[in-house]
PyMOL Python script that loads the backbone (N, CA, C, O; Angstrom):
from pymol import cmd

cmd.read_pdbstr("""\
ATOM      1  N   MET A   1       0.833  -1.176   0.006  1.00  0.00           N
ATOM      2  CA  MET A   1       0.092  -0.121   0.020  1.00  0.00           C
ATOM      3  C   MET A   1       0.936   1.196  -0.020  1.00  0.00           C
ATOM      4  O   MET A   1       1.947   1.243   0.680  1.00  0.00           O
ATOM      5  N   ALA A   2       0.602   2.231  -0.766  1.00  0.00           N
ATOM      6  CA  ALA A   2       1.187   3.554  -0.864  1.00  0.00           C
ATOM      7  C   ALA A   2       0.561   4.354   0.115  1.00  0.00           C
ATOM      8  O   ALA A   2      -0.586   4.172   0.524  1.00  0.00           O
ATOM      9  N   ARG A   3       1.447   5.374   0.541  1.00  0.00           N
ATOM     10  CA  ARG A   3       0.802   6.436   1.592  1.00  0.00           C
ATOM     11  C   ARG A   3       0.586   7.686   0.937  1.00  0.00           C
ATOM     12  O   ARG A   3       1.499   8.271   0.354  1.00  0.00           O
ATOM     13  N   ALA A   4      -0.719   8.174   1.013  1.00  0.00           N
ATOM     14  CA  ALA A   4      -0.922   9.517   0.545  1.00  0.00           C
ATOM     15  C   ALA A   4      -0.519  10.649   1.620  1.00  0.00           C
ATOM     16  O   ALA A   4      -0.165  10.390   2.770  1.00  0.00           O
ATOM     17  N   HIS A   5      -0.610  11.757   1.151  1.00  0.00           N
ATOM     18  CA  HIS A   5      -0.354  13.025   2.028  1.00  0.00           C
ATOM     19  C   HIS A   5      -1.052  12.708   3.371  1.00  0.00           C
ATOM     20  O   HIS A   5      -2.186  12.231   3.334  1.00  0.00           O
ATOM     21  N   GLY A   6      -0.493  12.924   4.461  1.00  0.00           N
ATOM     22  CA  GLY A   6      -1.088  12.799   5.697  1.00  0.00           C
ATOM     23  C   GLY A   6      -1.108  11.516   6.301  1.00  0.00           C
ATOM     24  O   GLY A   6      -1.686  11.337   7.373  1.00  0.00           O
ATOM     25  N   GLY A   7      -0.424  10.460   5.594  1.00  0.00           N
ATOM     26  CA  GLY A   7      -0.269   9.069   6.085  1.00  0.00           C
ATOM     27  C   GLY A   7      -1.450   8.273   5.866  1.00  0.00           C
ATOM     28  O   GLY A   7      -1.528   7.215   6.491  1.00  0.00           O
ATOM     29  N   VAL A   8      -2.541   8.655   4.951  1.00  0.00           N
ATOM     30  CA  VAL A   8      -3.646   7.805   4.828  1.00  0.00           C
ATOM     31  C   VAL A   8      -3.177   6.752   3.503  1.00  0.00           C
ATOM     32  O   VAL A   8      -2.682   7.083   2.425  1.00  0.00           O
ATOM     33  N   ALA A   9      -3.491   5.506   3.959  1.00  0.00           N
ATOM     34  CA  ALA A   9      -3.152   4.489   2.936  1.00  0.00           C
ATOM     35  C   ALA A   9      -4.112   4.531   1.819  1.00  0.00           C
ATOM     36  O   ALA A   9      -5.319   4.751   1.926  1.00  0.00           O
ATOM     37  N   VAL A  10      -3.379   4.269   0.611  1.00  0.00           N
ATOM     38  CA  VAL A  10      -4.199   4.262  -0.708  1.00  0.00           C
ATOM     39  C   VAL A  10      -3.859   2.910  -1.220  1.00  0.00           C
ATOM     40  O   VAL A  10      -2.702   2.553  -1.440  1.00  0.00           O
ATOM     41  N   SER A  11      -4.867   2.203  -1.393  1.00  0.00           N
ATOM     42  CA  SER A  11      -4.692   0.794  -2.019  1.00  0.00           C
ATOM     43  C   SER A  11      -4.706   0.901  -3.571  1.00  0.00           C
ATOM     44  O   SER A  11      -5.114   1.926  -4.117  1.00  0.00           O
ATOM     45  N   ALA A  12      -4.213  -0.268  -4.336  1.00  0.00           N
ATOM     46  CA  ALA A  12      -4.231  -0.297  -5.719  1.00  0.00           C
ATOM     47  C   ALA A  12      -5.592  -0.013  -6.069  1.00  0.00           C
ATOM     48  O   ALA A  12      -5.849   0.862  -6.896  1.00  0.00           O
ATOM     49  N   ALA A  13      -6.619  -0.793  -5.413  1.00  0.00           N
ATOM     50  CA  ALA A  13      -7.971  -0.734  -5.880  1.00  0.00           C
ATOM     51  C   ALA A  13      -8.614   0.776  -5.804  1.00  0.00           C
ATOM     52  O   ALA A  13      -9.422   1.250  -6.602  1.00  0.00           O
ATOM     53  N   ASP A  14      -8.024   1.446  -4.583  1.00  0.00           N
ATOM     54  CA  ASP A  14      -8.413   2.840  -4.549  1.00  0.00           C
ATOM     55  C   ASP A  14      -7.960   3.710  -5.770  1.00  0.00           C
ATOM     56  O   ASP A  14      -8.709   4.502  -6.343  1.00  0.00           O
ATOM     57  N   ALA A  15      -6.612   3.472  -6.117  1.00  0.00           N
ATOM     58  CA  ALA A  15      -6.038   4.265  -6.998  1.00  0.00           C
ATOM     59  C   ALA A  15      -6.768   3.960  -8.315  1.00  0.00           C
ATOM     60  O   ALA A  15      -7.209   4.898  -8.979  1.00  0.00           O
ATOM     61  N   ILE A  16      -6.921   2.639  -8.738  1.00  0.00           N
ATOM     62  CA  ILE A  16      -7.511   2.273  -9.998  1.00  0.00           C
ATOM     63  C   ILE A  16      -9.107   2.806 -10.053  1.00  0.00           C
ATOM     64  O   ILE A  16      -9.564   3.372 -11.046  1.00  0.00           O
ATOM     65  N   GLY A  17      -9.790   2.570  -8.980  1.00  0.00           N
ATOM     66  CA  GLY A  17     -11.080   3.153  -8.862  1.00  0.00           C
ATOM     67  C   GLY A  17     -11.194   4.709  -8.982  1.00  0.00           C
ATOM     68  O   GLY A  17     -12.234   5.204  -9.416  1.00  0.00           O
ATOM     69  N   SER A  18     -10.185   5.449  -8.618  1.00  0.00           N
ATOM     70  CA  SER A  18     -10.142   6.813  -8.809  1.00  0.00           C
ATOM     71  C   SER A  18      -9.952   7.125 -10.129  1.00  0.00           C
ATOM     72  O   SER A  18     -10.592   8.057 -10.616  1.00  0.00           O
ATOM     73  N   VAL A  19      -9.125   6.455 -10.828  1.00  0.00           N
ATOM     74  CA  VAL A  19      -8.948   6.848 -12.242  1.00  0.00           C
ATOM     75  C   VAL A  19     -10.337   6.537 -13.158  1.00  0.00           C
ATOM     76  O   VAL A  19     -10.666   7.258 -14.100  1.00  0.00           O
ATOM     77  N   GLY A  20     -10.994   5.507 -12.787  1.00  0.00           N
ATOM     78  CA  GLY A  20     -12.360   5.080 -13.457  1.00  0.00           C
ATOM     79  C   GLY A  20     -13.306   6.240 -13.135  1.00  0.00           C
ATOM     80  O   GLY A  20     -13.905   6.848 -14.022  1.00  0.00           O
ATOM     81  N   VAL A  21     -13.417   6.521 -11.842  1.00  0.00           N
ATOM     82  CA  VAL A  21     -14.534   7.474 -11.455  1.00  0.00           C
ATOM     83  C   VAL A  21     -14.146   8.880 -12.016  1.00  0.00           C
ATOM     84  O   VAL A  21     -15.042   9.649 -12.366  1.00  0.00           O
ATOM     85  N   ALA A  22     -12.783   9.245 -12.113  1.00  0.00           N
ATOM     86  CA  ALA A  22     -12.500  10.563 -12.619  1.00  0.00           C
ATOM     87  C   ALA A  22     -12.854  10.577 -14.141  1.00  0.00           C
ATOM     88  O   ALA A  22     -13.298  11.633 -14.592  1.00  0.00           O
ATOM     89  N   LEU A  23     -12.697   9.493 -14.987  1.00  0.00           N
ATOM     90  CA  LEU A  23     -13.135   9.392 -16.304  1.00  0.00           C
ATOM     91  C   LEU A  23     -14.677   9.598 -16.405  1.00  0.00           C
ATOM     92  O   LEU A  23     -15.167  10.299 -17.290  1.00  0.00           O
ATOM     93  N   LEU A  24     -15.364   9.004 -15.531  1.00  0.00           N
ATOM     94  CA  LEU A  24     -16.840   9.082 -15.557  1.00  0.00           C
ATOM     95  C   LEU A  24     -17.233  10.541 -15.426  1.00  0.00           C
ATOM     96  O   LEU A  24     -17.942  11.119 -16.250  1.00  0.00           O
ATOM     97  N   LEU A  25     -16.686  11.142 -14.248  1.00  0.00           N
ATOM     98  CA  LEU A  25     -17.023  12.412 -13.867  1.00  0.00           C
ATOM     99  C   LEU A  25     -16.679  13.540 -15.139  1.00  0.00           C
ATOM    100  O   LEU A  25     -17.474  14.369 -15.580  1.00  0.00           O
ATOM    101  N   VAL A  26     -15.360  13.333 -15.557  1.00  0.00           N
ATOM    102  CA  VAL A  26     -15.083  14.334 -16.787  1.00  0.00           C
ATOM    103  C   VAL A  26     -16.152  14.277 -17.825  1.00  0.00           C
ATOM    104  O   VAL A  26     -16.571  15.291 -18.384  1.00  0.00           O
ATOM    105  N   ALA A  27     -16.613  13.004 -18.089  1.00  0.00           N
ATOM    106  CA  ALA A  27     -17.472  12.862 -19.256  1.00  0.00           C
ATOM    107  C   ALA A  27     -18.807  13.499 -18.905  1.00  0.00           C
ATOM    108  O   ALA A  27     -19.462  14.089 -19.764  1.00  0.00           O
ATOM    109  N   PHE A  28     -19.224  13.377 -17.610  1.00  0.00           N
ATOM    110  CA  PHE A  28     -20.437  13.905 -17.160  1.00  0.00           C
ATOM    111  C   PHE A  28     -20.505  15.322 -17.297  1.00  0.00           C
ATOM    112  O   PHE A  28     -21.425  15.933 -17.841  1.00  0.00           O
ATOM    113  N   PHE A  29     -19.410  15.850 -16.740  1.00  0.00           N
ATOM    114  CA  PHE A  29     -19.082  17.354 -16.715  1.00  0.00           C
ATOM    115  C   PHE A  29     -19.080  17.961 -18.112  1.00  0.00           C
ATOM    116  O   PHE A  29     -19.628  19.049 -18.289  1.00  0.00           O
ATOM    117  N   LEU A  30     -18.521  17.346 -19.061  1.00  0.00           N
ATOM    118  CA  LEU A  30     -18.271  17.942 -20.358  1.00  0.00           C
ATOM    119  C   LEU A  30     -19.644  17.823 -20.966  1.00  0.00           C
ATOM    120  O   LEU A  30     -20.049  18.772 -21.637  1.00  0.00           O
ATOM    121  N   ASN A  31     -20.416  16.741 -20.801  1.00  0.00           N
ATOM    122  CA  ASN A  31     -21.796  16.673 -21.417  1.00  0.00           C
ATOM    123  C   ASN A  31     -22.815  17.741 -20.651  1.00  0.00           C
ATOM    124  O   ASN A  31     -23.532  18.513 -21.287  1.00  0.00           O
ATOM    125  N   ALA A  32     -22.786  17.691 -19.428  1.00  0.00           N
ATOM    126  CA  ALA A  32     -23.718  18.501 -18.620  1.00  0.00           C
ATOM    127  C   ALA A  32     -23.531  20.048 -19.048  1.00  0.00           C
ATOM    128  O   ALA A  32     -24.491  20.817 -19.005  1.00  0.00           O
ATOM    129  N   PHE A  33     -22.376  20.427 -19.422  1.00  0.00           N
ATOM    130  CA  PHE A  33     -22.187  21.950 -19.808  1.00  0.00           C
ATOM    131  C   PHE A  33     -22.087  22.089 -21.380  1.00  0.00           C
ATOM    132  O   PHE A  33     -21.707  23.139 -21.898  1.00  0.00           O
ATOM    133  N   GLY A  34     -22.429  21.036 -22.069  1.00  0.00           N
ATOM    134  CA  GLY A  34     -22.605  21.122 -23.440  1.00  0.00           C
ATOM    135  C   GLY A  34     -21.377  21.288 -24.291  1.00  0.00           C
ATOM    136  O   GLY A  34     -21.442  21.859 -25.380  1.00  0.00           O
ATOM    137  N   TRP A  35     -20.219  20.779 -23.791  1.00  0.00           N
ATOM    138  CA  TRP A  35     -18.943  20.854 -24.379  1.00  0.00           C
ATOM    139  C   TRP A  35     -18.653  19.620 -25.200  1.00  0.00           C
ATOM    140  O   TRP A  35     -17.710  19.544 -25.987  1.00  0.00           O
ATOM    141  N   ILE A  36     -19.594  18.582 -24.948  1.00  0.00           N
ATOM    142  CA  ILE A  36     -19.457  17.264 -25.660  1.00  0.00           C
ATOM    143  C   ILE A  36     -20.873  16.789 -25.832  1.00  0.00           C
ATOM    144  O   ILE A  36     -21.683  17.093 -24.957  1.00  0.00           O
ATOM    145  N   GLY A  37     -21.263  16.064 -26.883  1.00  0.00           N
ATOM    146  CA  GLY A  37     -22.630  15.577 -27.100  1.00  0.00           C
ATOM    147  C   GLY A  37     -22.572  14.203 -26.474  1.00  0.00           C
ATOM    148  O   GLY A  37     -21.516  13.600 -26.282  1.00  0.00           O
ATOM    149  N   ARG A  38     -23.836  13.722 -26.150  1.00  0.00           N
ATOM    150  CA  ARG A  38     -23.880  12.360 -25.829  1.00  0.00           C
ATOM    151  C   ARG A  38     -23.692  11.230 -26.845  1.00  0.00           C
ATOM    152  O   ARG A  38     -23.613  10.047 -26.513  1.00  0.00           O
ATOM    153  N   GLU A  39     -23.626  11.668 -28.085  1.00  0.00           N
ATOM    154  CA  GLU A  39     -23.365  10.646 -29.231  1.00  0.00           C
ATOM    155  C   GLU A  39     -21.936  10.754 -29.610  1.00  0.00           C
ATOM    156  O   GLU A  39     -21.453  10.025 -30.476  1.00  0.00           O
ATOM    157  N   ALA A  40     -21.274  11.622 -28.996  1.00  0.00           N
ATOM    158  CA  ALA A  40     -19.805  11.860 -29.350  1.00  0.00           C
ATOM    159  C   ALA A  40     -19.013  10.624 -29.017  1.00  0.00           C
ATOM    160  O   ALA A  40     -19.235  10.084 -27.934  1.00  0.00           O
ATOM    161  N   ARG A  41     -18.051  10.084 -29.889  1.00  0.00           N
ATOM    162  CA  ARG A  41     -17.276   8.921 -29.587  1.00  0.00           C
ATOM    163  C   ARG A  41     -16.435   9.175 -28.279  1.00  0.00           C
ATOM    164  O   ARG A  41     -16.296   8.250 -27.478  1.00  0.00           O
ATOM    165  N   ALA A  42     -15.927  10.290 -28.068  1.00  0.00           N
ATOM    166  CA  ALA A  42     -15.072  10.534 -26.939  1.00  0.00           C
ATOM    167  C   ALA A  42     -15.921  10.413 -25.687  1.00  0.00           C
ATOM    168  O   ALA A  42     -15.408   9.862 -24.713  1.00  0.00           O
ATOM    169  N   TYR A  43     -17.192  10.877 -25.606  1.00  0.00           N
ATOM    170  CA  TYR A  43     -17.901  10.749 -24.587  1.00  0.00           C
ATOM    171  C   TYR A  43     -18.341   9.177 -24.185  1.00  0.00           C
ATOM    172  O   TYR A  43     -18.431   8.829 -23.008  1.00  0.00           O
ATOM    173  N   GLN A  44     -18.565   8.403 -25.147  1.00  0.00           N
ATOM    174  CA  GLN A  44     -18.868   7.174 -24.987  1.00  0.00           C
ATOM    175  C   GLN A  44     -17.608   6.254 -24.586  1.00  0.00           C
ATOM    176  O   GLN A  44     -17.667   5.284 -23.831  1.00  0.00           O
ATOM    177  N   LEU A  45     -16.542   6.707 -25.186  1.00  0.00           N
ATOM    178  CA  LEU A  45     -15.311   5.995 -24.801  1.00  0.00           C
ATOM    179  C   LEU A  45     -14.841   6.248 -23.418  1.00  0.00           C
ATOM    180  O   LEU A  45     -14.280   5.368 -22.766  1.00  0.00           O
ATOM    181  N   MET A  46     -15.081   7.533 -22.926  1.00  0.00           N
ATOM    182  CA  MET A  46     -14.880   7.901 -21.538  1.00  0.00           C
ATOM    183  C   MET A  46     -15.639   7.110 -20.530  1.00  0.00           C
ATOM    184  O   MET A  46     -15.163   6.692 -19.475  1.00  0.00           O
ATOM    185  N   ASN A  47     -16.999   6.923 -20.994  1.00  0.00           N
ATOM    186  CA  ASN A  47     -17.957   6.216 -20.109  1.00  0.00           C
ATOM    187  C   ASN A  47     -17.587   4.799 -20.145  1.00  0.00           C
ATOM    188  O   ASN A  47     -17.524   4.194 -19.075  1.00  0.00           O
ATOM    189  N   LEU A  48     -17.325   4.171 -21.292  1.00  0.00           N
ATOM    190  CA  LEU A  48     -16.952   2.784 -21.340  1.00  0.00           C
ATOM    191  C   LEU A  48     -15.642   2.493 -20.442  1.00  0.00           C
ATOM    192  O   LEU A  48     -15.644   1.630 -19.564  1.00  0.00           O
ATOM    193  N   ALA A  49     -14.604   3.239 -20.727  1.00  0.00           N
ATOM    194  CA  ALA A  49     -13.387   3.140 -20.020  1.00  0.00           C
ATOM    195  C   ALA A  49     -13.450   3.276 -18.521  1.00  0.00           C
ATOM    196  O   ALA A  49     -12.971   2.475 -17.718  1.00  0.00           O
ATOM    197  N   GLY A  50     -14.113   4.410 -18.236  1.00  0.00           N
ATOM    198  CA  GLY A  50     -14.367   4.779 -16.809  1.00  0.00           C
ATOM    199  C   GLY A  50     -15.115   3.612 -15.944  1.00  0.00           C
ATOM    200  O   GLY A  50     -14.765   3.188 -14.842  1.00  0.00           O
ATOM    201  N   ALA A  51     -16.227   3.207 -16.724  1.00  0.00           N
ATOM    202  CA  ALA A  51     -17.002   2.179 -15.958  1.00  0.00           C
ATOM    203  C   ALA A  51     -16.236   0.865 -15.984  1.00  0.00           C
ATOM    204  O   ALA A  51     -16.300   0.174 -14.967  1.00  0.00           O
ATOM    205  N   ALA A  52     -15.604   0.482 -16.897  1.00  0.00           N
ATOM    206  CA  ALA A  52     -14.816  -0.742 -16.890  1.00  0.00           C
ATOM    207  C   ALA A  52     -13.586  -0.781 -15.998  1.00  0.00           C
ATOM    208  O   ALA A  52     -13.178  -1.844 -15.529  1.00  0.00           O
ATOM    209  N   ILE A  53     -12.956   0.472 -15.752  1.00  0.00           N
ATOM    210  CA  ILE A  53     -11.900   0.713 -14.720  1.00  0.00           C
ATOM    211  C   ILE A  53     -12.416   0.538 -13.276  1.00  0.00           C
ATOM    212  O   ILE A  53     -11.916  -0.243 -12.467  1.00  0.00           O
ATOM    213  N   ALA A  54     -13.542   1.402 -13.020  1.00  0.00           N
ATOM    214  CA  ALA A  54     -14.233   1.433 -11.832  1.00  0.00           C
ATOM    215  C   ALA A  54     -14.824   0.036 -11.402  1.00  0.00           C
ATOM    216  O   ALA A  54     -14.852  -0.362 -10.237  1.00  0.00           O
ATOM    217  N   GLY A  55     -15.268  -0.618 -12.443  1.00  0.00           N
ATOM    218  CA  GLY A  55     -15.807  -2.063 -12.154  1.00  0.00           C
ATOM    219  C   GLY A  55     -14.761  -2.840 -11.719  1.00  0.00           C
ATOM    220  O   GLY A  55     -14.893  -3.536 -10.712  1.00  0.00           O
ATOM    221  N   TRP A  56     -13.617  -2.809 -12.424  1.00  0.00           N
ATOM    222  CA  TRP A  56     -12.458  -3.763 -12.047  1.00  0.00           C
ATOM    223  C   TRP A  56     -11.951  -3.523 -10.517  1.00  0.00           C
ATOM    224  O   TRP A  56     -11.601  -4.438  -9.772  1.00  0.00           O
ATOM    225  N   ALA A  57     -11.969  -2.225 -10.193  1.00  0.00           N
ATOM    226  CA  ALA A  57     -11.610  -1.782  -8.838  1.00  0.00           C
ATOM    227  C   ALA A  57     -12.663  -2.326  -7.860  1.00  0.00           C
ATOM    228  O   ALA A  57     -12.331  -2.745  -6.751  1.00  0.00           O
ATOM    229  N   SER A  58     -13.936  -2.316  -8.286  1.00  0.00           N
ATOM    230  CA  SER A  58     -14.912  -2.808  -7.304  1.00  0.00           C
ATOM    231  C   SER A  58     -14.782  -4.411  -7.189  1.00  0.00           C
ATOM    232  O   SER A  58     -15.107  -4.975  -6.145  1.00  0.00           O
ATOM    233  N   TRP A  59     -14.338  -5.057  -8.203  1.00  0.00           N
ATOM    234  CA  TRP A  59     -14.169  -6.407  -8.168  1.00  0.00           C
ATOM    235  C   TRP A  59     -13.091  -6.827  -7.367  1.00  0.00           C
ATOM    236  O   TRP A  59     -13.108  -7.861  -6.698  1.00  0.00           O
ATOM    237  N   MET A  60     -11.962  -5.873  -7.441  1.00  0.00           N
ATOM    238  CA  MET A  60     -10.707  -6.190  -6.529  1.00  0.00           C
ATOM    239  C   MET A  60     -11.243  -6.164  -5.035  1.00  0.00           C
ATOM    240  O   MET A  60     -10.792  -6.977  -4.227  1.00  0.00           O
ATOM    241  N   ILE A  61     -12.116  -5.318  -4.698  1.00  0.00           N
ATOM    242  CA  ILE A  61     -12.472  -5.191  -3.156  1.00  0.00           C
ATOM    243  C   ILE A  61     -13.709  -6.063  -2.995  1.00  0.00           C
ATOM    244  O   ILE A  61     -14.296  -5.986  -1.916  1.00  0.00           O
ATOM    245  N   GLY A  62     -14.189  -6.895  -3.946  1.00  0.00           N
ATOM    246  CA  GLY A  62     -15.266  -7.768  -3.658  1.00  0.00           C
ATOM    247  C   GLY A  62     -16.588  -6.987  -3.510  1.00  0.00           C
ATOM    248  O   GLY A  62     -17.496  -7.534  -2.886  1.00  0.00           O
ATOM    249  N   TYR A  63     -16.773  -5.793  -4.013  1.00  0.00           N
ATOM    250  CA  TYR A  63     -18.044  -5.061  -3.896  1.00  0.00           C
ATOM    251  C   TYR A  63     -19.036  -5.363  -5.000  1.00  0.00           C
ATOM    252  O   TYR A  63     -19.106  -4.551  -5.923  1.00  0.00           O
ATOM    253  N   LEU A  64     -19.833  -6.464  -5.014  1.00  0.00           N
ATOM    254  CA  LEU A  64     -20.532  -6.850  -6.066  1.00  0.00           C
ATOM    255  C   LEU A  64     -21.610  -5.931  -6.588  1.00  0.00           C
ATOM    256  O   LEU A  64     -21.864  -5.952  -7.792  1.00  0.00           O
ATOM    257  N   PRO A  65     -22.301  -5.079  -5.724  1.00  0.00           N
ATOM    258  CA  PRO A  65     -23.293  -4.170  -6.313  1.00  0.00           C
ATOM    259  C   PRO A  65     -22.621  -3.149  -7.311  1.00  0.00           C
ATOM    260  O   PRO A  65     -23.281  -2.775  -8.281  1.00  0.00           O
ATOM    261  N   PHE A  66     -21.400  -2.703  -7.127  1.00  0.00           N
ATOM    262  CA  PHE A  66     -20.795  -1.819  -7.916  1.00  0.00           C
ATOM    263  C   PHE A  66     -20.269  -2.499  -9.054  1.00  0.00           C
ATOM    264  O   PHE A  66     -20.166  -1.806 -10.066  1.00  0.00           O
ATOM    265  N   VAL A  67     -19.908  -3.706  -9.129  1.00  0.00           N
ATOM    266  CA  VAL A  67     -19.387  -4.453 -10.297  1.00  0.00           C
ATOM    267  C   VAL A  67     -20.634  -4.558 -11.240  1.00  0.00           C
ATOM    268  O   VAL A  67     -20.554  -4.366 -12.454  1.00  0.00           O
ATOM    269  N   VAL A  68     -21.779  -4.873 -10.590  1.00  0.00           N
ATOM    270  CA  VAL A  68     -23.022  -4.980 -11.621  1.00  0.00           C
ATOM    271  C   VAL A  68     -23.314  -3.643 -12.149  1.00  0.00           C
ATOM    272  O   VAL A  68     -23.591  -3.464 -13.335  1.00  0.00           O
ATOM    273  N   LEU A  69     -23.255  -2.696 -11.272  1.00  0.00           N
ATOM    274  CA  LEU A  69     -23.510  -1.120 -11.734  1.00  0.00           C
ATOM    275  C   LEU A  69     -22.661  -0.850 -12.946  1.00  0.00           C
ATOM    276  O   LEU A  69     -23.103  -0.583 -14.064  1.00  0.00           O
ATOM    277  N   GLU A  70     -21.291  -0.956 -12.582  1.00  0.00           N
ATOM    278  CA  GLU A  70     -20.182  -0.642 -13.613  1.00  0.00           C
ATOM    279  C   GLU A  70     -20.244  -1.451 -14.930  1.00  0.00           C
ATOM    280  O   GLU A  70     -20.067  -0.969 -16.049  1.00  0.00           O
ATOM    281  N   ALA A  71     -20.516  -2.732 -14.653  1.00  0.00           N
ATOM    282  CA  ALA A  71     -20.726  -3.648 -15.980  1.00  0.00           C
ATOM    283  C   ALA A  71     -21.862  -3.181 -16.860  1.00  0.00           C
ATOM    284  O   ALA A  71     -21.769  -3.111 -18.086  1.00  0.00           O
ATOM    285  N   THR A  72     -22.976  -2.855 -16.142  1.00  0.00           N
ATOM    286  CA  THR A  72     -24.088  -2.291 -16.834  1.00  0.00           C
ATOM    287  C   THR A  72     -23.758  -1.163 -17.600  1.00  0.00           C
ATOM    288  O   THR A  72     -23.895  -1.168 -18.824  1.00  0.00           O
ATOM    289  N   TRP A  73     -23.277  -0.067 -16.892  1.00  0.00           N
ATOM    290  CA  TRP A  73     -22.697   1.176 -17.519  1.00  0.00           C
ATOM    291  C   TRP A  73     -21.797   0.939 -18.620  1.00  0.00           C
ATOM    292  O   TRP A  73     -21.947   1.550 -19.678  1.00  0.00           O
ATOM    293  N   ALA A  74     -20.850   0.076 -18.450  1.00  0.00           N
ATOM    294  CA  ALA A  74     -19.997  -0.172 -19.673  1.00  0.00           C
ATOM    295  C   ALA A  74     -20.680  -0.864 -20.841  1.00  0.00           C
ATOM    296  O   ALA A  74     -20.335  -0.651 -22.003  1.00  0.00           O
ATOM    297  N   ALA A  75     -21.631  -1.676 -20.512  1.00  0.00           N
ATOM    298  CA  ALA A  75     -22.305  -2.352 -21.669  1.00  0.00           C
ATOM    299  C   ALA A  75     -23.138  -1.430 -22.255  1.00  0.00           C
ATOM    300  O   ALA A  75     -23.243  -1.578 -23.472  1.00  0.00           O
ATOM    301  N   VAL A  76     -23.884  -0.351 -21.681  1.00  0.00           N
ATOM    302  CA  VAL A  76     -24.699   0.629 -22.365  1.00  0.00           C
ATOM    303  C   VAL A  76     -23.777   1.465 -23.125  1.00  0.00           C
ATOM    304  O   VAL A  76     -24.076   1.785 -24.276  1.00  0.00           O
ATOM    305  N   ALA A  77     -22.633   1.867 -22.566  1.00  0.00           N
ATOM    306  CA  ALA A  77     -21.778   2.791 -23.266  1.00  0.00           C
ATOM    307  C   ALA A  77     -21.178   2.037 -24.544  1.00  0.00           C
ATOM    308  O   ALA A  77     -20.988   2.655 -25.592  1.00  0.00           O
ATOM    309  N   LEU A  78     -20.917   0.811 -24.426  1.00  0.00           N
ATOM    310  CA  LEU A  78     -20.510   0.034 -25.654  1.00  0.00           C
ATOM    311  C   LEU A  78     -21.543   0.066 -26.595  1.00  0.00           C
ATOM    312  O   LEU A  78     -21.253   0.384 -27.748  1.00  0.00           O
ATOM    313  N   ALA A  79     -22.759  -0.222 -26.290  1.00  0.00           N
ATOM    314  CA  ALA A  79     -23.950  -0.375 -27.338  1.00  0.00           C
ATOM    315  C   ALA A  79     -24.057   0.919 -27.881  1.00  0.00           C
ATOM    316  O   ALA A  79     -24.126   0.983 -29.109  1.00  0.00           O
ATOM    317  N   ALA A  80     -24.088   2.073 -27.163  1.00  0.00           N
ATOM    318  CA  ALA A  80     -24.181   3.434 -27.672  1.00  0.00           C
ATOM    319  C   ALA A  80     -23.073   3.796 -28.674  1.00  0.00           C
ATOM    320  O   ALA A  80     -23.271   4.446 -29.700  1.00  0.00           O
ATOM    321  N   LEU A  81     -21.938   3.330 -28.290  1.00  0.00           N
ATOM    322  CA  LEU A  81     -20.607   3.613 -29.185  1.00  0.00           C
ATOM    323  C   LEU A  81     -20.832   2.683 -30.631  1.00  0.00           C
ATOM    324  O   LEU A  81     -20.599   3.140 -31.750  1.00  0.00           O
ATOM    325  N   VAL A  82     -21.249   1.521 -30.412  1.00  0.00           N
ATOM    326  CA  VAL A  82     -21.610   0.784 -31.688  1.00  0.00           C
ATOM    327  C   VAL A  82     -22.606   1.335 -32.485  1.00  0.00           C
ATOM    328  O   VAL A  82     -22.441   1.421 -33.702  1.00  0.00           O
ATOM    329  N   ARG A  83     -23.729   1.757 -31.882  1.00  0.00           N
ATOM    330  CA  ARG A  83     -24.935   2.297 -32.556  1.00  0.00           C
ATOM    331  C   ARG A  83     -24.518   3.519 -33.250  1.00  0.00           C
ATOM    332  O   ARG A  83     -24.869   3.646 -34.423  1.00  0.00           O
ATOM    333  N   THR A  84     -23.784   4.482 -32.665  1.00  0.00           N
ATOM    334  CA  THR A  84     -23.354   5.785 -33.188  1.00  0.00           C
ATOM    335  C   THR A  84     -22.463   5.403 -34.394  1.00  0.00           C
ATOM    336  O   THR A  84     -22.680   5.952 -35.474  1.00  0.00           O
ATOM    337  N   GLN A  85     -21.470   4.490 -34.267  1.00  0.00           N
ATOM    338  CA  GLN A  85     -20.508   4.080 -35.378  1.00  0.00           C
ATOM    339  C   GLN A  85     -21.164   3.504 -36.592  1.00  0.00           C
ATOM    340  O   GLN A  85     -20.657   3.601 -37.709  1.00  0.00           O
ATOM    341  N   ARG A  86     -22.440   2.829 -36.327  1.00  0.00           N
ATOM    342  CA  ARG A  86     -23.069   2.249 -37.403  1.00  0.00           C
ATOM    343  C   ARG A  86     -23.810   3.218 -38.131  1.00  0.00           C
ATOM    344  O   ARG A  86     -24.006   3.107 -39.341  1.00  0.00           O
ATOM    345  N   ARG A  87     -24.330   4.385 -37.283  1.00  0.00           N
ATOM    346  CA  ARG A  87     -25.020   5.476 -38.057  1.00  0.00           C
ATOM    347  C   ARG A  87     -23.952   6.431 -38.829  1.00  0.00           C
ATOM    348  O   ARG A  87     -24.280   7.308 -39.629  1.00  0.00           O
ATOM    349  N   GLY A  88     -22.678   6.126 -38.470  1.00  0.00           N
ATOM    350  CA  GLY A  88     -21.573   6.989 -39.253  1.00  0.00           C
ATOM    351  C   GLY A  88     -21.525   8.372 -38.668  1.00  0.00           C
ATOM    352  O   GLY A  88     -21.104   9.302 -39.357  1.00  0.00           O
ATOM    353  N   ALA A  89     -21.939   8.559 -37.419  1.00  0.00           N
ATOM    354  CA  ALA A  89     -21.662   9.850 -36.710  1.00  0.00           C
ATOM    355  C   ALA A  89     -20.384  10.030 -36.286  1.00  0.00           C
ATOM    356  O   ALA A  89     -20.070  11.063 -35.694  1.00  0.00           O
TER     357      ALA A  89
END
""", "prot")
cmd.dss("prot")
cmd.show_as("cartoon", "prot")
cmd.util.cbc("prot")
cmd.orient("prot")
């Protein structure tokens, strides 16, 4: 375990999960303020990657409800990405 500022332990799962959640929040922020559309490839890729990474971290700590949540989030993002690509957007 690494130590963060102030002596608080940061596990690998915490670090990995933080990256995933950061991607999800950046995508949300960009979309909420109209800087990126919901059908934009970058938006769906951030959601897919963020959910997959956060899901992996949840799996590492054995928290099944979030594994299910993040797997569903990733599946929806992947389906939207495929649909958008098929439309040629």
